[in-house]
C-alpha positions, 0 to 999 in steps of 0.5 A, a space after each residue: 500499500 501507498 503512503 498515506 497523502 498527508 505525510 507525502 505532501 508533508 515531505 521537505 516541508 512542501 505543504 507547509 511552505 504552499 500554505 505560507 504562500 497561500 496566505 501571503 498571497 491572501 493577505 495582500 489580497 485582502 488588504 488590496 480588496 478591503 480598499 475597494 469597498 466596504 463588505 468586500 472582506 468576505 470574498 477572501 475570507 470564503 477563498 481562504 476557507 476553500 482553500 484550508 481543504 485541500 489535499 495539496 496533490 497538484 502542488 505535490 506532483 509539480 515539486 516531486 517532478 522538478 526534484 526527480 528531474 534534478 531541482 534542488 531542495 533549497 534555493 530560489 528556484 525551489 521557492 518558485 516551484 513552491 509558488 507555483 504549487 500555490 498557484 495551482 492550488 489557487 487555480 483549483 479553487 476557481 475550478 471547484 467554484 465554477 463547477 459548483 455553480 454549474 453542478 449546483 452542488 450543495 457541499 463540497 469537502 463537507 461545507 455549504 458550497 459558496 453560492 449556497 453560504 452567499 444565498 444564506 447570508 442574502 437571507 439571514 440579512 433580508 436584503 433585497 432580490 433573489 437570494 439564489 441568483 445573488 449567491 450564484 453570482 458572487 460565486 462566479 465572481 469568487 471563481 473570477 477572482 481566484 483564477 486572476 489570483 493563480 495567474 499573478 501568483 505564477 508570474 510573481 514566482 516566474 519572476 525568480 526564474 531564468 527568463 527562457 525557462 520562465 516563458 516556457 512555465 507561463 506557456 504551460 500555465 496558460 495552456 493548462 488553465 484554457 484546456 480546463 475551461 474548455 473542458 468543462 464546456 465539453 462537460 456542460 456539452 455532454 450533459 445536454 446532447 443525446 446519451 445512451 443511443 451509442 455506448 462506445 461513442 458515449 465512453 470516448 465523449 466521456 474520457 474527453 471530457 475527463 482528460 480535458 477537464 481534469 487529469 491535465 491540470 490534476 496530474 499531467 500539467 503540474 508534473 511537466 511544470 515541475 519538469 519544465 522548471 528543473 531545466 528539463 528538455 523536451 523529450 523528458 517532458 514529454 515523457 513525464 507527461 505520458 506517466 501524468 496523463 493516465 494516472 490523471 485519468 485514473 484519478 478521474 475515475 476514481 472520483 466518479 466511482 467515488 461520486 456514485 458509492 463514496 462514503 459522505 463522512 469522507 468525500 465531503 458531498 452527499 451520497 450520490 450526488 453526481 447520479 442527481 446532477 446527471 453526470 454522464 462518466 464512462 461508469 454510466 456509459 458502461 453502464 448503458 452498455 452492458 447493463 441491457 434494457 432494464 438497466 438503460 429503463 432504470 438510468 433514463 428514468 432517474 440519472 438527472 433527477 434532483 430529487 432522487 431518494 436514497 432508495 433510488 440511488 440505491 438501486 441505481 447503484 445496484 444496477 450499476 454493480 450488477 452490469 459489471 460497469 463497476 468492475 469494469 471501471 476498476 480495472 481501467 483505473 489498474 491498467 491506466 495506472 500500472 502502465 503509468 508506474 511501469 514507465 516511472 519505474 523504468 525512467 531515469 528519474 533521481 531519487 528520492 523524487 522518483 519513489 514519491 512520485 510513485 507514492 503519489 500516483 497510487 494515493 491520487 488512484 486509490 483513495 476514498 475522498 
C-alpha cells in the first residue's frame, strides 16, 4: 500500500511552505480588496476557507517532478516551484467554485458551497432581490477572483526564474488554464447532447471530458511544470507527461466512482450526488452498454433527477454493480495506473523524487475522498 497522502505532501516541508505562500497571497489580496469597498472581506474569507481543505496533490506532483528531474531542495528556484504549487491550488479553487455553480452542488469538502453560503447570507440579512441569484453571482465572481489570483501568483513565482525557463512554464500554465475552461464547456455540452444511443461513442466523449477537464490539470500539467522548472528538455517533459495523463485519467475515474459509491462522511458530498446531477461518465456509459434494457430504463428514468431518494440511489448503484460497470472501471483504473507506474519505474529520474511520485500516483488513484 502507498504511504498516506498527508505525510507525502508534508515531505521536505512542502505543505507548510505552500500554505505559507497561499496565506501571504490571500493577505495581500485581502488588503487590496478591502480598499475597494466595504463588505468585500467576505470574498477572501471564503476563499481562505475553501483552500483550507485541499489535499495539495497538484502542488506535490509539481514539486516532486521538479526534484525527480534534478531540482534542488533549497534555493530560489525551489521557492518558485512552491509558489507555482500555490498558484495551482488557487486555480483549483477557481475551477471548483465555477464547477459547483454549474452542477448546483450543495456541499464541497463537507461544507456548504459558495453559492449556498452567499444565498444564505442574503436571506439572513433580508436583502432585496433573489437570494439564490445573488449567491450564484458571488460564486462566479469568487471563481474569477481566484483565476486572476492564480495567474498573479504564477507570474510572481516565475520572476525569480531564468527567463527562458520562465517563458516555457508560463506557456504551459496558460495552456492548462485554457484546457480546463474548454473541458468545462465540453462537460456542459456532453450533458446536453443525446446520450445512450451509442455507448462506445458515449464513453469516448466521457473520456475526452475527463482528460481535458481534470486529468491534465490534476496530474499531467503539474508534472510537466515541475520538469520544465528543473530545466528538463522537451523529450523529458514529454516522457513525464506520458506518465501523468493516465494517472490523471485514473484519478478522475476514481472520482467518478466516489461520486456514486463514496461515503459522504469521507467525501464531503451527499451519497449519489453525481447521479442527481446526471453526470455522463464512463461508469454510466459502461452501465448502458452492458446492463441490458432494464438498466437502460432505470438510468433513463432516474439519472439527473435532483430529488432522487436514498432508495433510488441504492437501486442505481445495484444496477451499476450488477452490470459489471463498476468492475470494468476499477479494471480501467488499474490498467492506466499500472502502465504509468511501469513507465516511472523504468525511467532514469532522480531519487527520492521518482519514488515519491510513484507513491503520489498510488494515493491519487487509490483513495476514498
